[in-house]
C-alpha positions in Angstrom: -3.9 7.4 -39.1 -1.0 5.0 -38.5 0.8 5.4 -35.1 3.9 7.5 -35.2 7.1 6.2 -33.8 8.4 7.8 -30.6 10.6 10.8 -31.3 12.9 10.0 -28.4 14.4 6.8 -26.9 12.1 5.0 -24.4 12.9 5.3 -20.7 12.0 2.1 -18.8 8.7 2.5 -16.9 10.5 1.7 -13.6 12.5 5.0 -14.1 9.9 7.0 -16.0 9.7 10.6 -14.7 6.9 12.3 -16.7 3.6 10.4 -17.1 1.3 12.2 -19.5 -2.5 11.6 -19.1 -4.3 11.8 -22.5 -8.1 11.5 -22.6 -9.2 8.4 -24.5 -12.2 10.3 -25.6 -10.0 11.7 -28.3 -8.7 8.3 -29.3 -9.8 8.6 -32.9 -7.1 11.1 -33.2 -4.4 9.4 -31.3 -2.1 9.4 -34.3 -2.1 13.2 -34.1 -1.7 13.4 -30.3 1.4 15.4 -29.3 3.0 13.5 -26.4 6.2 15.5 -26.6 9.1 14.4 -24.4 7.0 12.4 -21.9 8.6 9.2 -20.7 5.2 7.4 -20.5 1.8 8.1 -21.9 -1.4 7.0 -20.1 -4.6 6.9 -22.1 -7.4 7.8 -19.7 -10.7 5.9 -19.6 -11.7 7.2 -16.2 -12.0 10.9 -15.2 -10.9 12.1 -18.6 -13.9 10.6 -20.3 -17.6 11.3 -19.4 -19.4 8.0 -18.8 -21.6 8.3 -21.9 -18.5 8.5 -24.1 -16.6 5.5 -22.6 -18.0 2.8 -24.9 -16.8 4.6 -28.1 -13.5 5.5 -26.4 -12.8 1.9 -25.5 -13.5 0.7 -29.0 -11.3 3.3 -30.6 -8.5 2.8 -28.0 -8.6 -0.9 -28.6 -8.1 -0.3 -32.4 -5.2 2.0 -31.7 -3.5 -0.6 -29.5 -3.9 -3.3 -32.1 -2.7 -1.2 -35.0 0.8 -0.4 -33.7 -0.1 2.1 -31.0 1.3 1.6 -27.5 0.7 3.1 -24.1 -0.6 2.7 -20.6 -4.3 2.9 -19.8 -6.0 4.4 -16.7 -9.0 2.2 -16.0 -11.9 2.8 -13.7 -12.0 1.7 -10.0 -12.0 -2.1 -9.3 -15.3 -3.7 -9.0 -17.2 -1.0 -10.9 -19.2 -1.7 -14.0 -16.8 0.5 -16.0 -13.8 -1.4 -14.6 -15.3 -4.7 -16.1 -15.9 -3.0 -19.4 -12.4 -1.5 -19.5 -10.8 -4.8 -18.9 -12.9 -6.6 -21.4 -12.1 -3.9 -24.0 -8.3 -4.2 -23.4 -8.2 -8.0 -23.7 -5.8 -9.0 -26.4 -4.6 -5.5 -27.2 -0.9 -6.1 -28.1 0.1 -2.4 -27.6 -1.0 -2.3 -23.9 2.0 -1.6 -21.8 0.2 -1.6 -18.4 -2.7 -0.2 -16.6 -3.2 2.5 -13.9 -5.9 1.4 -11.5 -7.9 4.4 -10.4 -8.9 4.9 -6.8 -7.0 1.9 -5.5 -7.7 1.1 -1.9 -6.5 -2.5 -1.3 -4.1 -5.1 -2.4 -7.0 -7.3 -3.4 -8.1 -4.8 -6.0 -4.7 -4.9 -7.6 -4.7 -8.7 -7.7 -8.2 -8.9 -9.1 -7.3 -6.4 -11.8 -4.1 -8.3 -12.7 -5.9 -11.6 -13.0 -8.2 -10.1 -15.6 -5.3 -8.7 -17.7 -3.1 -10.5 -20.2 -0.4 -12.4 -18.3 2.4 -10.2 -16.9 0.7 -6.9 -17.5 2.0 -4.4 -14.9 -0.5 -2.6 -12.6 0.2 0.9 -11.4 -1.9 1.6 -8.3 -3.3 5.1 -8.2 -3.9 5.9 -4.5 -6.5 8.7 -4.1 -8.2 8.4 -0.7 -7.5 8.4 3.0 -8.1 4.6 3.1 -5.8 4.0 0.3 -3.0 6.0 1.9 -3.4 4.1 5.2 -3.2 0.8 3.2 -0.3 2.0 1.1 2.2 -0.7 2.3 -0.4 -3.5 1.7 -1.1 -2.2 -1.8 2.6 -1.8 -2.6 3.3 -5.3 -1.3 0.8 -7.0 -3.6 2.8 -9.1 -6.0 1.3 -7.5 -9.2 1.9 -3.9 -8.0 4.4 -2.3 -10.3 4.5 1.2 -8.8 2.4 3.6 -6.7 1.0 6.9 -7.8 -0.6 9.7 -5.8 -4.0 11.0 -6.9 -3.6 14.3 -5.1 -6.8 16.0 -6.3 -9.2 13.2 -5.2 -7.2 12.8 -2.0 -7.8 16.5 -1.2 -11.5 16.1 -2.0 -11.7 13.1 0.3 -9.9 14.6 3.2 -10.5 18.3 2.9 -6.7 18.9 2.8 -5.4 22.1 1.2 -3.3 22.1 -2.0 -0.2 23.0 0.0 2.9 20.9 0.5 2.7 20.6 4.3 -1.0 19.5 4.1 0.0 16.6 1.7 3.3 15.7 3.2 2.0 12.8 5.3 0.3 11.2 2.2 3.4 11.6 0.0 5.6 10.3 2.8 3.4 7.2 3.3 3.7 6.4 -0.4 7.5 6.9 -0.5 8.1 4.7 2.6 5.6 2.0 1.5 7.3 1.9 -2.0 10.8 1.5 -0.5 9.7 -1.0 2.1 8.0 -3.1 -0.6 11.0 -2.9 -3.0 9.2 -0.8 -5.6 10.6 2.1 -7.6 9.8 5.6 -6.2 6.2 6.6 -6.4 4.7 9.0 -9.0 3.4 12.4 -7.7 0.1 13.9 -8.6 -0.2 16.5 -11.4 0.2 20.3 -11.3 -2.8 21.6 -13.2 -1.4 25.1 -14.0 0.8 25.5 -17.1 2.8 28.2 -15.4 6.4 26.9 -15.3 7.3 28.6 -12.0 4.4 26.8 -10.2 5.5 23.5 -11.8 9.1 24.1 -10.7 8.0 24.8 -7.1 5.8 21.6 -7.1 8.7 19.5 -8.5 11.0 20.7 -5.7 8.5 19.2 -3.3 8.2 16.0 -5.4 12.0 15.5 -5.4 12.7 16.4 -1.8 9.9 14.1 -0.6 11.5 11.2 -2.4 9.0 10.7 -5.3 10.6 9.9 -8.6 7.9 10.6 -11.2 5.0 13.0 -11.8 1.7 12.9 -13.6 1.1 15.7 -16.1 -1.8 16.9 -18.1 0.1 19.0 -20.7 2.9 17.8 -23.0 4.9 20.9 -22.5 5.2 20.0 -18.8 7.2 16.9 -19.6 10.6 18.4 -20.3 10.4 20.4 -17.1 9.6 17.3 -15.1 12.3 15.3 -16.8 15.0 17.9 -15.9 13.8 18.3 -12.3 13.7 14.5 -11.6 17.0 13.7 -13.2 20.4 13.7 -11.5 21.9 17.2 -11.5 25.5 17.7 -12.9 26.5 18.1 -9.2 24.9 14.8 -8.4 26.7 13.1 -11.3 30.1 14.6 -10.4 29.6 13.4 -6.7 28.7 9.9 -7.8 31.7 9.7 -10.1 34.0 10.8 -7.4 32.6 8.3 -4.9 32.8 5.4 -7.4 36.4 6.4 -8.3 37.3 6.5 -4.6 35.6 3.3 -3.5 35.7 1.3 -6.7 32.6 0.3 -8.7 32.6 -3.1 -7.1 33.4 -1.7 -3.6 36.9 -3.1 -3.4 38.1 0.1 -1.6 35.3 0.4 0.9 36.9 1.3 4.2 34.0 1.0 6.7 30.2 0.6 7.0 29.5 4.2 6.2 31.0 3.9 2.8 28.5 1.2 1.7 25.3 3.4 1.6 27.4 6.2 -0.1 28.5 3.8 -2.8 24.9 2.4 -3.3 23.6 6.0 -3.8 26.4 6.8 -6.2 25.7 3.7 -8.2 22.0 4.6 -8.4 22.8 8.1 -9.5 25.3 6.8 -12.1 22.7 4.3 -13.5 19.9 6.9 -13.8 22.3 9.4 -15.4 23.1 6.7 -18.0 19.4 5.9 -18.6 18.3 9.5 -19.0 21.3 10.4 -21.1 19.8 8.2 -23.8 16.4 9.9 -23.6 
């Protein structure tokens, strides 16, 4: 089946809020896949596909990406046999928007992956272990790193941490600080597996207050909830408009040093509101 055009305007990946994971094991039916309102779609060649099914999934995904389909692809950990096969399979696929590198633990792994990809392909580093969290700034600072993401499930398995906000606050905070220090967009939080909207809403409150600006999801119906929660609120937008009116869009009416960060935040909110208004 021919790829269907997106049913909503594209949000730039730097600002994307909802990142929908879709198993590439179903890639023969990608034309029928419902991606809903997700800002970005990641076709999964790692945990979403059993090893024995990966060769067929790679072949079908390559055909999809060469026949008008587009999307990101989650590939297997750097240095593994499956990583090599994933990169070989994606070579020359015109619809490849970028890759998510699973279980990333070093800047070198990002660079090695980037070298194997078509020139300029962005690499989203999925950090999923204690070692990866401790090396977050090095990973974020690697020149090819496009954005960081939190593999919360594997991180909890690696560390024994509970699925509770306080238990994961250090890891989330490290990713937020590392991203900011390296000049990257805000990181992408791990998924909420339940489809219950109240649980997702509670999780998104943590995502937003911790400073992450995107979230992985496993179900298309989660995307609108994520998009609303990670967009500027009407109150935010009104505040930003008032600050810009007061200080001037170009800062000509800035009175002292404390006005500068206020104006910067107001500009950022205004920009995001403009981007998301089109989505």
